[in-house]
C-alpha positions in Angstrom: -20.8 -24.0 -23.4 -17.2 -24.6 -24.0 -16.6 -26.4 -27.4 -12.8 -27.2 -27.4 -11.4 -30.5 -26.8 -9.3 -31.8 -24.1 -6.7 -32.6 -27.0 -6.9 -29.1 -28.3 -7.8 -26.7 -25.5 -4.9 -25.0 -23.9 -3.5 -25.3 -20.7 -4.6 -23.3 -17.6 -1.4 -22.3 -16.3 -0.5 -20.9 -20.1 -3.7 -18.8 -20.0 -2.7 -17.4 -16.9 1.0 -16.7 -18.1 -0.3 -15.2 -21.2 -2.8 -13.3 -18.9 0.0 -11.8 -16.6 1.6 -10.7 -20.1 -1.5 -8.9 -20.9 -2.1 -7.3 -17.7 1.4 -5.9 -17.7 1.2 -4.6 -20.9 -1.6 -2.6 -19.5 0.8 -1.4 -16.8 -2.0 -3.0 -14.5 -0.3 -2.4 -10.8 2.0 -4.9 -9.8 -0.2 -5.5 -6.5 -3.4 -6.1 -8.8 -1.3 -8.5 -10.9 0.3 -10.7 -8.1 -3.2 -10.3 -6.3 -5.3 -11.6 -9.5 -2.5 -14.4 -10.3 -2.9 -15.9 -6.8 -6.6 -16.0 -6.9 -6.3 -17.4 -10.5 -3.9 -20.2 -9.5 -6.1 -21.4 -6.6 -9.3 -21.3 -8.7 -7.4 -23.7 -11.0 -6.7 -26.0 -8.5 -9.7 -26.0 -6.8 -12.1 -26.5 -10.1 -12.9 -30.0 -11.3 -11.4 -29.5 -14.4 -9.4 -26.2 -14.0 -10.1 -22.8 -15.1 -10.1 -23.8 -19.1 -13.0 -26.0 -18.4 -15.2 -24.2 -15.8 -18.9 -23.7 -16.1 -20.9 -21.3 -14.4 -22.1 -23.2 -11.7 -18.6 -24.8 -10.8 -17.2 -21.1 -10.7 -19.8 -19.9 -8.5 -19.2 -22.5 -6.1 -15.6 -21.8 -6.3 -15.8 -18.1 -5.5 -18.9 -17.5 -3.3 -17.8 -20.2 -0.2 -19.2 -20.0 2.9 -17.6 -18.0 5.2 -15.5 -15.9 3.0 -15.2 -11.8 3.3 -17.2 -10.3 1.2 -14.0 -8.2 0.1 -12.4 -11.6 -0.6 -15.3 -12.6 -2.8 -15.2 -9.4 -4.8 -11.6 -9.4 -5.6 -12.1 -13.2 -6.7 -15.2 -12.4 -9.1 -13.3 -9.1 -10.3 -10.0 -11.3 -11.1 -12.3 -14.3 -12.6 -14.3 -11.6 -14.8 -11.0 -9.8 -15.9 -9.6 -13.2 -17.0 -12.5 -14.8 -18.8 -12.9 -11.3 -20.5 -9.9 -11.7 -21.7 -9.8 -15.4 -22.9 -12.9 -14.3 -25.0 -11.9 -11.6 -26.7 -12.9 -12.0 -30.0 -10.0 -10.5 -31.5 -7.6 -13.3 -30.0 -9.6 -15.9 -28.2 -8.3 -18.7 -26.1 -12.0 -19.8 -25.1 -15.3 -19.2 -26.4 -17.5 -19.0 -23.5 -17.4 -17.1 -20.5 -18.7 -18.6 -17.3 -17.9 -15.4 -15.6 -20.9 -13.5 -16.7 -23.4 -15.1 -14.6 -21.5 -14.2 -11.5 -23.6 -12.1 -9.2 -22.5 -8.7 -7.7 -20.5 -9.1 -4.4 -21.9 -6.8 -1.8 -19.1 -5.2 -0.1 -19.4 -2.9 3.1 -16.9 0.4 2.2 -14.2 0.2 4.6 -13.6 2.9 6.7 -9.7 3.8 6.7 -8.1 3.0 9.8 -5.6 5.7 10.7 -2.6 5.4 13.3 -3.3 7.5 16.2 -1.1 10.8 16.7 0.7 9.0 19.9 1.7 5.8 17.7 3.0 7.9 15.4 5.0 10.0 17.6 6.4 6.7 19.4 7.2 5.1 16.2 9.1 8.0 14.6 11.3 8.9 18.0 12.3 4.9 18.0 12.1 3.3 14.3 15.6 2.8 12.8 16.5 3.8 9.0 15.7 2.9 6.6 12.3 2.0 7.9 11.9 5.0 9.6 12.4 7.4 6.3 9.6 4.7 4.5 7.4 5.5 7.6 7.9 9.3 7.0 7.2 8.8 3.3 4.0 7.0 4.4 2.7 9.4 7.0 4.5 12.8 5.9 3.4 12.3 2.0 0.8 9.8 1.6 3.0 7.4 -0.3 1.9 3.7 -0.8 4.8 0.7 -0.6 5.0 0.5 -4.4 5.7 4.0 -4.7 8.1 4.2 -1.9 9.5 1.1 -3.7 9.9 3.0 -7.1 11.2 6.3 -5.4 14.9 7.4 -6.2 16.7 10.4 -4.1 16.6 12.8 -7.1 12.9 12.3 -7.0 12.8 14.3 -3.7 13.5 18.1 -3.4 13.1 20.4 -0.7 9.7 21.7 -1.6 8.5 18.7 -3.9 8.1 15.0 -4.3 7.7 13.3 -7.8 5.8 10.0 -7.3 5.3 7.1 -10.0 2.0 6.3 -8.7 -0.8 3.2 -9.5 -0.9 2.4 -13.4 2.4 4.4 -13.6 0.5 7.6 -13.2 2.5 10.6 -12.0 1.8 13.0 -9.3 3.5 15.3 -7.1 3.0 16.5 -3.5 4.5 19.1 -1.5 7.5 18.1 0.7 7.1 17.9 4.7 10.1 19.6 6.6 10.3 16.4 8.5 10.7 14.2 5.1 13.2 16.4 3.6 15.5 16.3 6.7 15.4 12.5 6.9 16.3 12.5 2.8 18.4 15.4 2.0 21.8 13.8 3.1 20.9 10.1 1.2 22.8 8.8 -1.3 21.7 9.1 -5.0 19.7 6.2 -6.2 16.8 4.0 -4.4 15.5 5.4 -1.5 14.3 1.7 -0.8 16.7 -0.9 -0.9 17.2 -4.3 -0.1 18.8 -5.1 3.2 20.9 -7.7 2.2 22.3 -6.0 -0.9 22.0 -2.2 -2.7 19.2 -3.1 -5.2 16.2 -1.5 -5.4 13.6 -2.8 -2.6 10.1 -4.1 -4.4 6.6 -3.2 -3.0 6.6 -6.8 -0.8 10.1 -5.7 0.5 8.7 -2.7 2.0 5.6 -3.6 3.0 7.3 -6.7 4.6 10.4 -5.2 6.4 8.2 -2.0 7.3 5.3 -4.0 8.8 7.7 -6.2 10.7 9.5 -3.1 11.9 6.5 -1.6 13.3 5.7 -4.9 15.3 9.1 -4.9 16.9 8.6 -1.3 18.1 5.3 -2.7 19.7 2.8 -1.5 17.3 1.8 -4.9 15.7 -1.6 -3.5 14.8 0.0 -0.3 13.1 0.8 -1.2 9.3 2.8 1.0 6.5 -0.7 1.6 5.0 -2.2 2.8 8.2 0.2 5.4 8.3 -1.2 6.4 4.6 -4.5 6.6 6.3 -3.4 8.6 9.0 -2.1 11.1 6.0 -5.4 11.0 4.3 -7.2 11.7 7.5 -5.3 14.6 8.5 -5.0 16.1 5.3 -8.9 16.0 4.7 -9.2 17.8 8.1 -6.2 20.4 7.5 -7.5 21.0 4.0 -11.2 22.0 5.5 -13.0 19.0 4.1 -11.9 19.7 0.4 -12.1 15.9 -1.0 -10.2 16.8 -4.3 -7.5 18.3 -2.3 -7.2 14.8 -0.6 -7.7 12.9 -3.9 -5.2 14.6 -5.7 -2.4 14.2 -2.7 -3.0 10.6 -2.5 -3.8 9.8 -6.3 -6.9 8.1 -6.0 -8.3 7.6 -9.7 -12.2 7.8 -8.3 -13.5 10.3 -5.6 -15.5 7.4 -4.1 -12.3 6.0 -3.1 -11.3 9.1 -1.5 -14.9 9.4 0.3 -14.2 6.9 2.9 -11.8 9.7 4.4 -14.7 11.8 5.6 -16.3 9.1 7.8 -12.7 8.7 9.4 -12.4 12.5 9.6 -15.8 12.6 11.3 -14.8 9.4 13.8 -11.7 11.3 14.5 -13.7 14.5 15.5 -16.4 12.9 17.3 -13.2 11.0 19.5 -11.8 14.9 20.2 -15.4 16.2 21.2 -15.8 13.5 23.5 -12.4 13.7 25.0 -12.9 17.4 26.1 -12.7 17.9 29.7 -16.2 19.2 30.5 -18.0 18.5 33.7 -20.7 15.7 33.2 
């Protein structure tokens, strides 16, 4: 068990701040850092003595909450395990006990991408206003994440190639769709995505929030920026003849297991197309 005493133990909020710096030094994705910090802060508030004094049973009780979705449980578990692994590192330990080691695995059903339909996308692109229309084209025409759109400069887009700085600061390129080039070629130098109230670069949350709100205004509240990326992944998979490696490279997935979900999505789209054939029954 934890042997530090309250008089000498670190405060949990100090540990969380140091953990954030650690994640940033590792160049973890902004979205991952934000998610982990939010979950750790909530755990710190709900645990009887906070994170620094948590025991295994208390931690488990706060993570495996009845009614909580398995995917959310898995995220809490991942955040806790990453935090306590860092906090008990033998080279620079904050704690001498890791209560997360006994956390059972969360059984998460693999989610199938939910791409928007062709009809939804056509209507969105026909009526959307800039800059959101440009962002939608980058998501649906190049498969960019919101964080990647926020990092994109005009100079990163050429007539033939888009240069992308992805998750974990990994670079990749994707071909430029003619519709994307037509929308971007005359934009001024600098960030593609700017904040609405000044000319500063927008961040991931700005792009995601403003993009999704505009989709709702257009009458498509169930469509999100990420569903536009799902559309790209699903139909690129079909166009590539079922070559998962092509989709993995274009979407910037580190693992082929992540890309594998597009097989199910494409199969579902194919089944729907067959059912729609106008054959007499």
